[in-house]
C-alpha positions, 0 to 999 in steps of 0.5 A: 493496534500498530498492526491494524494501523499498519495496514490501514496505512499501507492501504492508504499507500495504494489510494496515494499510488492510485490517485499520483497516476490519476493526477496527470502530473498534478494537471488534475486537481481532485486525484492531486488532492486525493494524492495529498491526503492518502499520503499524508494519512499512509506516512503518519501511519507507517510513523505511529505503527514504527514506535512500537513495530521493529522498522525494518519490518514495519517498512516491509509490511507498509510497502508490501501492502501497498503494492499488493493492493495498488497492482490488484486494483489495476487489475481489478479496472483493467488498468494492469493485464490479469494473469495467474502468474501475478496473482501467485506472485501477489500472494507471495507478498501477502503470505511474506506479510503475514510471515514477518507478523508471525515472527515479529 
């Protein structure tokens, strides 16, 4: 269960990172509210997962999931350029997360 919560929490990290960009310095209320809610959910889930997973592994997986999904979303929406190199690097991040799961 901790792994599922951790992956979902990492997904919320991508939500709050994207919302933070769209909040434009907290001048836009809806993205600012989404940022705050997603951040609370993300960190709360990380804390829950860390009750039963090693801290380093949990934090690495959480940040990797969040970073990978943030970049992937930005490439899909066109706010960041798409390239084969970026996709391969994201696959590397995901592969490392799978490796951490397999070893813990």
